[in-house]
Backbone as CSV, one residue per row, in Angstrom:
resi,resn,N_x,N_y,N_z,CA_x,CA_y,CA_z,C_x,C_y,C_z
1,UNK,180.304,44.220,96.458,181.418,45.103,96.710,180.902,45.352,97.520
2,UNK,182.205,45.938,98.734,181.925,46.788,100.253,182.329,48.265,99.597
3,UNK,182.199,49.034,101.126,182.237,49.884,100.562,183.842,50.707,99.754
4,UNK,184.512,50.192,100.805,185.752,50.565,100.405,185.815,50.456,98.933
5,UNK,185.243,49.700,98.454,185.871,49.286,96.706,185.025,49.913,96.101
6,UNK,183.749,50.667,97.170,183.011,51.650,96.048,183.571,52.928,95.922
7,UNK,184.028,53.206,96.945,184.666,53.888,97.472,186.226,54.696,96.067
8,UNK,186.902,53.720,96.390,187.966,53.622,94.796,187.486,53.330,94.083
9,UNK,186.192,53.185,92.966,186.024,52.427,92.214,185.449,54.560,91.175
10,UNK,185.045,54.762,93.064,184.118,55.867,92.312,184.834,57.612,91.789
11,UNK,186.377,57.080,93.481,187.524,57.915,92.512,188.723,57.475,91.567
12,UNK,188.028,56.295,91.133,188.987,56.234,89.980,188.018,56.686,88.867
13,UNK,186.957,56.668,88.930,185.901,56.919,87.959,185.757,58.323,87.728
14,UNK,185.353,59.540,89.004,186.268,61.532,89.262,187.480,61.685,88.369
15,UNK,188.220,60.593,88.392,189.710,60.782,87.448,189.817,60.307,85.966
16,UNK,188.420,59.896,85.559,188.526,59.076,84.531,187.904,60.322,83.956
17,UNK,186.717,61.311,84.501,186.227,62.508,84.317,186.752,63.107,84.100
18,UNK,187.655,63.109,84.859,188.229,64.599,84.604,189.490,64.515,83.755
19,UNK,190.139,63.595,83.575,190.982,63.067,82.587,190.097,63.771,80.923
20,UNK,189.011,64.245,81.114,188.200,63.785,79.428,187.785,62.271,78.996
21,UNK,188.064,61.598,79.922,187.985,60.492,79.663,186.290,60.015,79.739
22,UNK,185.074,60.534,78.958,184.108,60.199,79.859,183.276,59.547,79.306
23,UNK,183.587,58.473,78.613,182.880,57.141,78.039,183.341,56.212,79.133
24,UNK,184.863,56.153,79.610,185.714,55.333,80.636,184.640,55.666,81.947
25,UNK,184.585,57.169,82.552,183.819,57.145,83.606,181.752,56.894,84.265
26,UNK,182.053,57.051,82.354,180.086,55.840,82.585,180.314,54.943,82.503
27,UNK,181.547,53.893,82.246,181.660,51.969,82.337,181.452,52.317,83.818
28,UNK,182.210,53.033,84.425,182.922,52.600,86.114,181.469,53.052,86.626
29,UNK,180.802,53.662,86.258,180.023,54.472,86.952,178.621,54.043,86.800
30,UNK,177.976,53.346,85.592,177.020,52.430,85.009,177.859,51.003,86.193
31,UNK,178.761,50.788,86.022,178.697,49.377,87.165,178.189,49.407,89.031
32,UNK,179.306,50.628,89.392,178.744,50.802,91.012,176.918,51.005,91.238
33,UNK,177.084,51.907,89.424,174.381,52.000,89.772,174.502,51.009,89.865
34,UNK,174.943,49.407,89.511,173.769,48.245,89.580,175.046,47.664,90.091
35,UNK,175.652,47.734,91.297,176.302,46.793,92.197,175.817,46.419,93.291
36,UNK,175.694,45.470,94.251,175.670,44.931,94.764,175.497,46.043,96.511
37,UNK,175.961,47.402,95.759,175.715,48.760,97.362,174.651,48.343,97.730
38,UNK,174.899,49.533,98.843,173.301,50.163,99.188,173.022,50.751,98.500
39,UNK,171.573,51.352,98.489,170.483,52.127,97.384,170.908,53.430,97.355
40,UNK,171.101,54.286,98.724,171.933,55.271,98.984,173.262,55.886,98.180
41,UNK,173.847,54.124,98.302,175.101,54.594,97.522,175.010,54.341,95.995
42,UNK,174.096,53.196,95.539,173.561,53.119,93.527,173.461,54.358,93.784
43,UNK,172.382,55.241,94.222,171.788,56.740,93.307,172.910,57.646,93.367
44,UNK,173.908,57.389,94.559,174.494,58.692,94.163,175.594,58.209,93.049
45,UNK,175.841,56.735,92.468,176.206,56.742,91.439,175.675,57.295,90.335
46,UNK,174.071,56.961,90.462,173.452,57.351,88.991,173.692,58.683,88.533
47,UNK,173.861,59.556,90.012,173.926,60.942,89.994,175.179,61.034,89.275
48,UNK,176.140,60.363,89.552,177.532,60.886,89.030,177.433,60.418,87.327
49,UNK,176.918,59.007,86.998,176.983,59.118,86.249,175.359,60.070,85.028
50,UNK,174.648,60.397,85.608,174.207,60.918,84.569,174.531,62.056,84.141
51,UNK,175.544,62.881,85.329,176.411,63.743,85.057,177.033,63.738,84.072
52,UNK,177.995,62.729,83.975,178.585,62.445,82.763,177.857,62.273,81.022
53,UNK,176.312,61.152,81.908,176.202,62.032,80.680,175.401,62.763,79.638
54,UNK,174.978,63.690,80.555,175.123,65.680,80.556,176.018,65.360,79.644
55,UNK,177.494,65.546,79.986,178.464,66.139,80.264,178.787,65.305,78.303
56,UNK,178.752,64.003,77.905,179.158,63.855,76.536,177.260,63.829,75.657
57,UNK,176.406,64.593,76.436,174.924,64.767,74.851,174.447,64.344,74.826
58,UNK,174.209,62.894,75.413,173.293,62.103,75.841,171.981,62.785,76.722
59,UNK,171.487,63.180,76.265,170.534,63.482,77.432,168.922,62.554,77.371
60,UNK,168.793,61.801,75.977,167.809,60.477,76.865,168.494,60.044,78.257
61,UNK,169.966,59.146,77.886,170.508,58.414,79.002,170.315,59.125,80.119
62,UNK,170.787,60.228,79.985,171.127,61.028,81.094,169.771,60.746,82.231
63,UNK,168.836,61.493,81.645,167.424,61.567,82.021,167.133,59.549,82.507
64,UNK,166.738,59.643,81.956,166.308,57.396,82.356,168.023,57.836,83.373
65,UNK,169.231,57.792,83.287,169.721,57.366,85.080,168.772,58.533,86.234
66,UNK,169.024,59.497,85.978,168.407,59.897,87.402,167.306,59.593,87.600
67,UNK,166.851,58.792,86.483,165.236,58.191,87.042,165.459,57.253,87.533
68,UNK,166.379,55.897,87.369,166.915,55.373,88.040,167.342,55.854,89.794
69,UNK,168.216,56.828,89.379,168.485,56.749,90.358,167.395,57.081,91.084
70,UNK,166.034,58.146,91.030,165.329,58.238,91.819,164.708,56.766,92.637
71,UNK,164.970,55.889,92.408,164.315,55.556,93.168,164.785,54.170,93.784
72,UNK,166.309,54.469,93.496,166.974,54.166,94.658,167.206,55.270,95.862
73,UNK,167.308,56.307,95.125,166.681,57.198,96.110,165.483,57.297,97.443
74,UNK,164.830,56.725,96.802,163.174,56.618,97.524,163.597,55.886,98.812
75,UNK,164.610,54.592,97.992,164.820,53.977,99.013,165.425,54.023,100.009
76,UNK,166.333,54.564,99.436,167.256,55.296,100.910,166.997,56.174,101.786
77,UNK,166.236,57.228,100.868,165.581,58.461,102.067,166.197,59.106,102.220
78,UNK,166.929,59.560,100.800,168.078,60.683,100.415,167.071,61.237,99.394
79,UNK,167.828,62.545,99.451,167.653,63.711,98.113,168.153,64.302,97.111
80,UNK,169.776,63.967,96.773,170.438,64.402,96.225,169.674,64.646,94.478
81,UNK,169.446,62.972,93.942,168.939,62.607,92.881,168.029,63.697,92.344
82,UNK,166.859,63.783,93.054,165.201,64.302,92.771,165.961,65.787,92.613
83,UNK,166.644,66.077,93.211,166.931,68.189,93.078,168.012,67.668,92.555
84,UNK,168.810,66.970,91.881,168.651,67.545,90.350,168.437,67.060,89.385
85,UNK,168.315,66.153,89.533,167.583,65.375,87.912,165.656,66.820,88.158
86,UNK,165.974,67.380,89.224,164.483,68.493,89.357,165.297,69.839,88.006
87,UNK,166.579,70.131,88.738,167.117,71.215,87.924,166.860,70.308,86.355
88,UNK,167.853,69.024,85.971,168.009,68.831,84.971,166.567,68.818,83.958
89,UNK,165.856,68.600,84.186,164.465,68.798,83.904,163.709,70.333,83.267
90,UNK,164.375,71.231,84.805,163.652,72.546,84.574,164.936,73.195,83.765
91,UNK,165.848,72.913,83.097,166.928,73.880,82.384,166.116,72.628,80.712
92,UNK,165.811,71.762,80.705,165.392,70.932,79.236,164.231,72.222,79.279
93,UNK,163.658,73.036,80.267,162.124,73.191,79.768,161.230,72.746,80.258
94,UNK,161.167,71.623,81.187,159.848,70.742,81.681,159.211,70.877,82.579
95,UNK,158.815,72.300,83.085,158.744,72.594,84.303,157.274,72.291,84.875
96,UNK,156.815,71.029,84.400,155.000,70.611,85.205,156.407,69.712,85.821
97,UNK,156.719,68.618,85.271,157.449,68.093,86.054,158.363,68.250,86.878
98,UNK,159.490,69.265,86.505,160.561,70.054,87.483,159.566,70.238,88.881
99,UNK,158.239,70.800,88.695,157.923,71.440,89.472,157.082,70.451,90.709
100,UNK,156.947,69.044,89.945,156.600,67.910,91.017,157.549,67.774,91.594
101,UNK,158.586,67.494,91.131,159.819,66.201,91.495,159.999,68.145,92.948
102,UNK,159.724,69.288,92.408,160.765,70.173,93.343,158.860,69.588,95.362
103,UNK,158.154,69.635,94.739,157.076,69.362,95.862,156.940,68.487,96.476
104,UNK,157.571,67.197,95.698,157.770,66.089,96.087,158.788,66.384,96.854
105,UNK,159.633,66.636,96.898,161.185,66.512,97.637,160.789,67.784,98.750
106,UNK,159.777,69.183,99.353,159.389,69.881,99.865,158.336,68.983,100.945
107,UNK,157.801,68.344,100.327,157.167,66.980,100.799,157.791,66.042,102.186
108,UNK,158.533,65.627,101.418,159.203,64.649,102.288,160.379,65.364,102.812
109,UNK,160.677,66.375,102.909,161.333,67.354,103.918,160.784,68.176,105.355
110,UNK,159.452,68.324,104.801,158.624,68.804,105.991,157.782,67.351,107.032
């Protein structure tokens, strides 16, 4: 999959999500997160997928997806998914794990 195809599929998934078809968006973002695109793009797909899982009330799947996104993100040198995952953990009152992620973020930025 090339970047243009990735972008088109991301837009399609976002339209599905906005139209209330969260399960349809999940299917598209899941495929994107496992596609052959660069790690940073897979990380963003995981972030979007986790957002869909949260909307659907599938918290365990959201956490699993955030974790997978962090793995892609570490390879790409980005930080968006780690920030979102840390916030997710804080919202679930898993403060120690959240703090660990925020500490890793601070170390990687400094």
